[in-house]
C-alpha positions as CSV (number, residue, x, y, z in Angstrom):
1,M,-0.6,9.9,-17.1
2,F,0.7,6.4,-16.9
3,D,1.0,6.6,-13.1
4,R,-2.6,7.7,-13.0
5,V,-3.7,4.5,-14.8
6,K,-1.5,2.5,-12.4
7,S,-2.9,4.3,-9.4
8,K,-6.5,3.5,-10.4
9,A,-5.6,-0.2,-10.8
10,I,-3.7,-0.3,-7.5
11,H,-6.6,1.6,-5.8
12,K,-9.0,-1.0,-7.0
13,G,-6.6,-3.8,-5.8
14,L,-6.2,-2.3,-2.4
15,N,-10.0,-2.0,-2.0
16,M,-10.2,-5.7,-2.9
17,L,-7.6,-6.5,-0.3
18,L,-9.4,-4.5,2.4
19,N,-12.6,-6.2,1.0
20,G,-14.8,-3.7,2.9
21,R,-14.0,-5.6,6.0
22,Y,-11.5,-3.0,7.3
23,G,-12.5,0.1,5.3
24,E,-12.1,1.7,2.0
25,V,-9.2,3.5,0.2
26,Q,-10.6,6.9,-0.7
27,E,-7.6,8.4,-2.4
28,L,-4.3,7.0,-3.7
29,D,-1.3,8.9,-5.2
30,L,1.3,6.6,-6.6
31,D,4.7,7.6,-7.9
32,T,6.4,4.7,-9.5
33,Q,9.5,6.6,-10.4
34,R,10.3,7.5,-6.7
35,H,8.6,4.4,-5.4
36,C,6.4,6.2,-2.9
37,V,2.7,6.1,-2.2
38,S,0.2,8.4,-0.3
39,L,-3.2,7.0,0.7
40,K,-6.4,8.3,2.4
41,I,-8.2,5.4,4.0
42,L,-11.6,5.4,5.8
43,L,-11.3,2.6,8.3
44,K,-14.4,1.1,9.8
45,G,-15.0,2.7,13.2
46,E,-13.0,5.8,12.5
47,P,-14.8,9.1,12.3
48,S,-12.6,10.5,9.5
49,P,-10.1,9.1,7.0
50,V,-6.5,8.2,7.9
51,D,-3.7,9.7,5.9
52,V,-0.9,7.1,5.2
53,S,2.4,7.7,3.3
54,I,5.0,5.2,2.3
55,G,8.2,7.2,1.7
56,R,9.7,4.4,-0.3
57,Y,8.8,0.8,-1.2
58,E,10.9,-2.0,-2.7
59,I,9.4,-4.9,-4.6
60,D,11.4,-8.2,-4.7
61,V,10.3,-10.8,-7.3
62,R,13.5,-12.8,-7.3
63,D,11.4,-15.8,-6.2
64,P,8.3,-15.6,-8.4
65,N,6.5,-18.0,-6.1
66,R,7.0,-15.6,-3.2
67,P,7.1,-12.0,-4.2
68,V,7.5,-9.5,-1.3
69,V,7.4,-5.8,-0.7
70,V,9.4,-3.9,1.8
71,F,8.1,-0.5,3.1
72,H,10.3,2.4,4.3
73,D,9.5,5.7,6.0
74,L,5.9,4.9,6.9
75,K,3.8,7.7,8.3
76,A,0.2,7.8,9.4
77,S,-2.1,10.6,10.7
78,R,-3.1,8.4,13.7
79,Q,-0.3,7.8,16.2
80,W,-1.5,4.2,17.0
81,I,-1.5,3.3,13.3
82,Q,1.9,4.9,12.9
83,E,3.3,2.8,15.8
84,L,1.6,-0.4,14.5
85,A,3.0,0.2,11.0
86,S,6.5,0.9,12.3
87,D,6.6,-2.1,14.5
88,N,5.2,-4.6,12.0
89,F,6.0,-3.3,8.5
90,E,8.9,-0.8,8.5
91,G,11.8,-2.5,6.7
92,K,10.3,-5.9,6.8
93,S,9.4,-8.2,3.9
94,V,5.7,-8.6,3.5
95,D,4.4,-11.4,1.3
96,I,2.2,-10.4,-1.6
97,P,-0.7,-12.7,-2.2
98,Q,-0.6,-14.4,-5.6
99,K,-3.9,-12.9,-6.7
100,F,-2.2,-9.4,-6.5
101,V,0.9,-10.3,-8.6
102,P,-0.6,-8.9,-11.8
103,L,-1.1,-5.5,-10.0
104,L,2.4,-5.8,-8.6
105,K,3.8,-6.0,-12.1
106,M,2.4,-2.6,-12.8
107,L,4.6,-1.2,-10.1
108,L,7.8,-2.5,-11.5
């Protein structure tokens, strides 16, 4: 149940991040125990939603002024998105904007 509350908050935060400019998160399944996420995103210009899974994520808040997330085992239902995610995000530290730090704390 608690993960469902977290999922709703993260869902809302991701839609704020996408800001309607790129699309909309339609579904989100968050497992904070296993640190994995599954998403269904309807991207602008795409005829159907894209399924994305993050097999594992790590959140590093050692520097509170620069929290980062690292994604592992990224998968997407569109090959070009899979390749883009692997090349740019797999195993790399991604800065988390300060306005999303309160949502981040829900994942810890």
